[in-house]
N, C-alpha and C positions, 0 to 999 in steps of 0.2 A: 504494500500500500505505501502510497505516495500523498504527500501532503501539497497542497495546492495555496498560494499566495492570493490575496484576494487582492482587486480592484476597487476603488469607488466611484463607479459610476454610479453607477450604481447610483450614482448621482445625483444615479442608479437609477436613472436611465432612464422609466421606465416606465405604471402603466398605468395613473392615470386620474384626471379629472381638474378642478377648477381654480379657479384664483378667488378672492375675496369678492371681487363686483358679481354684481347680480346679474342673474340673466331675464330677466323682466327686462329689458333695454329697449331703448327710442327705435323709431324707425330708421335714423339716419346712418348709414352704413359703418360711420366710424366708430358709433356706441356696438354696433354688432363684431366687428372686425377686433375691438378690443377684448370682446367678451371671450371670444373665440381664441385669440391667442393667449390669453390668460391659463384659460382651460387647456390649453394644448401645453402650455407649461407646466401646470400641475397634472398632468398625464405623464411627462418625463420624469418628473420628481418621483411619483408611482412605482414606475419601472425599474428608474433608476434604483431602488430602495430596494424591491423584492431581487433584481439581480445582485445588488451586492450582500444581500443574507444570504442568500445560496451559496456564493462566491465564499464568503467567509466560513461557513458551516463547511464546505469542502475543504477549505486549507485549514479550520481547526481538527478534523477529522486525521488529519497526517502531522499533525504538531508535536513531536515527542514532548514536549515540554508540558503543553495541554493535557495531552492524553494521560500525564502522570497528576495532572491535576491542575496546575496553574500556569498559564503563560499572557500574552497580550499580542492582540493584534487589532489592526487598523487605530491606535487609539484606545481599546478596551481592554479591560481587566477580564479575561475570558478564564472562567473555571469549568470543571469537568468532573461528575460524580459517576463512577465507574459503575455502579450500584443500580443507578438509573438510567446511566446513558443518557445524560443531560449535560448539556453545553450552557452556560450562562454568560451572556457578553453584556457588560456593565461597563457603560461609557462615563466619565468625567470630563475633565478640562484640558486632557490633551489633544483632542480631537476638535480643532476649531473652524477648519476650511468651511464645513456645512452646519457648524452648530448641531452637531447629532448627540443627543444626550437621552438617560433612559438606559432600559432594560431590554434586550430579548432573548428567549429562551428556546433551543431546540432540542427538542427530546428525540432519541434515534432508540428503533426494533429494527430487531432482524439482523442483527451484526452492526458492521462498521458502516458509516453514512455510504463509504464507497463501494459498498459489499451489495451483488446485486439481490433484490427482491428488499433490500431494505426500506424502510420509511421514516420519515420524521416531520414531526410537528413543530411549527415555530407558532409561537405565541408572543405577544409585546405585552410591557409593563410598563410606561410610560415613556416609551422611545419617541422622541422625537426628533424630526428632522426638517431643516430651513422653516422651521417654526410650525410644523404641522405634527400632530400627536397622530400616531397608527395605533388601531387597536385592531383587535380580531386575530385569525389563525391563517395560516396556510398549510397544506400538505406535501410534501415531496416526498415522490416514490423512486427508485432507482431501478431503473429497466432492464438494466445490465449491461453488458459489451467488454469486448477488448481494448481495440487498439481506439474506437470510439465509444463514449458509455452516454446513455441516453436516460433520460429522467424528465417525470412530469412533475408540474407544481399546478396543485388546486386552491384558488383564493374565492373565497364564500365568505359576502357580507363583510370583507373589511372595511374598515371607516378612518377617513383622516380628517382631522379637526383643528382648525384654527377660530378661535374665539367663536363668533355664533354659524361659522362657515362649516359644514360637514358634506362630505361626498363619501359614499358606500359605491365600492367594486367589487363584482364578479367576474372569474375569467379563469382561464387555465394556460398554463404555457408547456410546450414541449421543446425541452432544453436537452442539448448535447456538447457533452466535453469532446471535442474532436482534435486538440490539439495539446499535445503534451502528455499522454497518458503515461504511458510507459517510460518517460525518462525521469531520472532521479531530479532534477532540477524544477524549482516552481517558474521561472522564468520565460519558458514556452508554454505555459498554457494558456488554451482559450477556449470560451464557450459560446455557444449561439442561443438565441430565445427566438420561439416562434409562437406564435396565438392565432386559433382559428378564429378565436370570439373571445371578445370582452365588452361588459357594458357598465356604464359610470352614470349615478342619479345623484344629482346634489338637493339639499332642501331650498332652494330656490328656482325650481322649475326649469332645470337643466338634464340633459342625459345625453348620454354618447353610445354606441356599437362600435366596435372597430376589431381590427386585426393585426397581426404582423405575418407578412406572405413568407412561403419557403424560398422566394428568389430576393427578399431584402430583410434577412433575419437580421436581428440586433448582433453584432460581434462585442462580445466582451475580452478583455485580457489583463495577463497580470502587467503588463507594462505601462498601463493607464487609467487611471483613476476616472475616466469617462467612457461611457459608449461608443467605440471606434468608428461605429458605422451602423447603416440598418435605416430602416424607414416604417413607422405605425399610420397607418390609416385608419380613419377615423370618420363619422357622420354622426354631427352632431346637432340637438334639437332643442329650441327655447322657445320662450314666448316674446313677442314684441309689445311695445306699449299698450295696444290695442287688442291683447291677447291674441293675436294670430302666431299660428305657427310659423318661425325660421328654422330653417336646417340648410346647414353649409356641410360641404366636404372639405375633408384638411388632415393633412399630413405632415409629421415630423420626422425632417430628414436629420439624421446624426453626421451628415456630410462626408462622405468616403474620401475626399481630397484631402481635407484638413486634419487626417490620421486622427492624432490625441488632441483635442483642443475642445474647451467648453463653450462650442457654439452650435444652435439648432439652424435650420431654417424652417419655418413654419409656413406651410401655403393653404390659404384660405379662401376658396373656389378661385385658384388660377390666381390670384395676389400672392406673391412670396414676401415674408419678412424675414429677418435674423434679429436671435434673440440670444443673449449668454444662458448658460444653465445655473 
């Protein structure tokens, strides 16, 4: 077994939701665009967090210090309970780049996280990234493989909250660890994330359906804290000030050409905008 070092794009990346702006918007295009681009940035955050969590658990399961009981990853203190096969990631003041605080816990059954048929339950306890508190659980299953390992990640009724803004996410990923599986170094590890379907709903009349296609999978590497490339496709629904339905086609492009760079292109109905992550 070998341990894999994490990247935080997981930026992580993500999959999903909106900013504090209200989705009950005015009839002008500026208001609509602002809501949709803010929403896209929130989707990227969610994708980043879930990608990052997967990568961290993969790394921890091969870290000799952590597997002995105590170690450090990503600015977090990580403990491992061999009796319950539980990893606890506790963030303090070391990680300041994305203001990550709080705790997430990964409980593995059926062997090591990297063993075929093992499962892992992720729970959050006061875990906050970029000011958003994450609540809920996700379930990761190892489908096995030799030179390429495959996983599924099912996320049900997860919420991210900031103030009065609440967003709920449901969806699933197909994950492949497709580079560096057999090498002893963690520096060449790479993962891809695909999603056939996800949906997002907010408490202010916005909703999203989306997917990550096989031809535009999100690429994660241990050499970059940001998602290296890939595209998220979404259809967003909201109401204007006259309670009329508004639908926008939106993509988040993590920009292949810029390699490791905290920038995304967001396209709203054929008009492109650029934003930092």
